[in-house]
Residue, then its C-alpha position, 0 to 999 in steps of 0.5 A: m343277733k346273728k342273721e339267718r342263712i339264706d336257704l339256697d335250695f329254697l331260692e333255686r326252687k323259687v327261681k326255677n318256679l319263676a321260670r316255669l311261670s314266666t316261660l318263653p313263648h311257644v313261638a320262641a321254643k318252636v323256633t329254637e327247636m326248628v332251627e336245630n332240625p336240618r330238614t326245616s325249610a325257610s318257608t316253614l320257619a317263616k310260617i311259625i314266626s308269622s303266626d305271632q304278628v307282633l313278633a313278626a313286626r319287630i323282627l322286620r323292624l330289627a332286620n331293617s335297622a341301622y345295625y344291619g344296614f341292608p341297602r334294600k328293604i326287607s318286607t317279609i319274614n321269608l326274605a328276612i330268613v334268606v338275608l339273615g339266615f336261620n341262626a340270626l333269626r333264632d337269635l332275634v326271636l330269643s332276644i325278643a322273648v328274654v327281654d319281654r319277660f323283664l320289661e314290666n315292673q322296672p325298678d327306679s334304682v337301676d338304669m334299665d336302659q343302660f342295663w340293656r345297652h350293656a347286654l347288647i354291647v356284650g352280645m355284639g362284642a362277644r359275637a365279634i370276639s368269637r369271629l376273631s377267635g374262630y368260634p364256630v357259632p357266633g350267634e350263640c355269643f350274641v344271645t348269651g351276652l344278652v342274657h349273661d347278667i339276667g340274674y340281676l333282674v331276677l333279684v331286683q324284680h322278684f327278690s326286692a328285699l334281698f336286693e335292698e339288703i345286698y345294696q345296703v351291704a355294698q354301700e356300707t362296706n364299700c364293696p362291689f355288688r357282686e361281693a355283697e351278693k356273696r356276703v348276703l346270699g353265699i352266691t351271686h347273680s351269676d348263679i341266679g341267672a344260670w338257675l333261670a336259664e336252666g329253668w327255661n331249658l336254654p342250651e347248657k352251654l349258655v347256662q354255663a357261660v351265664k354261671y361262670h362269666h365272672e369266674p371262667e377258670k371254674a368252668l369245666v365244660h363249654t369253656d370257649l364260650v364262657w371265656i368269650i362272654h367273660w372278655a366281652d363283659k370286661v371290655s365293655y366296662t373298659i369303654g365305659e359301658g357298664n350295666g348300670f347297676p350300683a356299686e359296679e366292680a372296678i376293672d383293670p384294663d392291663q389285667v384284661e389285656q393280659e388275659l386276652q393275649k394269654h388265652f388267644k396267644v395274639n399280639w392284639p392290644l386291648a385297644f384293638y378290641q375296644r375299637k371293635f366294641e365301640e364300633e358296635s356300641h354306635k349301632v346299639n341305640d336303634f336296635l335297643a329301641i325296637l327291642t324294648q318297645p314292641p309295636k302295636p299288632v298289625k293285621r297281616f304279614e306275608s311269609v312268602 
C-alpha cells in the first residue's frame, strides 16, 4: 500500500506551535532587544541579566572559561559586559537559552555531547571565517552556527516516529540521513530548524542560514552568512567533528577547498581553515560543560 504523503503545512504549524510553547526566556528576548538599541547602557543590560541568577552565574562561568582565557577573574556581570562587549553577551545569552530548550528528553540514539560539540565548533569556526572574510558581525555567525542543525533535535525529540522512519530508510537504502529525510518528508531538518527559528522570532538572516546551510546557492538574501555557515559545517566534518547523528553525509575535502577558494577568491588551502577550526576545537570542552550543565541558583549577583 502506498504511504500517505506527509502534510507539510500541518508539520510546519506543529513546529511553530512548539516554538510558541517553548519560547526563549523573557530575559533572552529582552537582552536581544536591548543590544539593538544604541541607547542601552552597560549598567541597564547588567541589571536585566542579573535578574536571572542562574543565567548570570552561567555567563560568569563562561566568561571565566578557558575559551576566553582572560588573565583576571571576571566577578560581575557589569565587568563581563565591559570585557566581552554587548554583542558577545547577547550571543552567550541566546546560546544558553537555545541549548536549555533541548537539554531534557535527550535521545539514546544520538550522541548529544557530540551534537553540541559540533554545533559549537561550527559556531566558533564560522566566527573565525567571518573575521577572515570581513563579515561585519562575527557574533551572528557564532549563534547561527550553534543552531544550524537544531531541526534534527526537533525531529528526534518531538516527532520520534518520523525520526525512526527516516533512520530506517537511511539504513535500508544506505543513503545519507538528509536524503532519507527528503524521501520520507519531502523536506529536511534544515526546513524544520528554520520554522523553529522563525517561530522564536530570531533574526531573518539567521532563519535563512539555518534553512539553506546545505544548499547555499538557493539563498536569495543574506547570502554571506548562509555561505559562511555552509563552509563552517563542511570544514568541521573534514576534521572529524561531525554532529553525531547516524548516517552522516560524506564530505569531499577537495570540493570544500574548491568552494572556499572560488567564493573567497583567496589562495588559502583547506588545511589553513582546518588549523583554525582545530584551534577552536581544543577550547570547546570547558565551554560545552558550562553551557549544558547549569549551576544551582545563587543568592545574589552584583551588577556593578
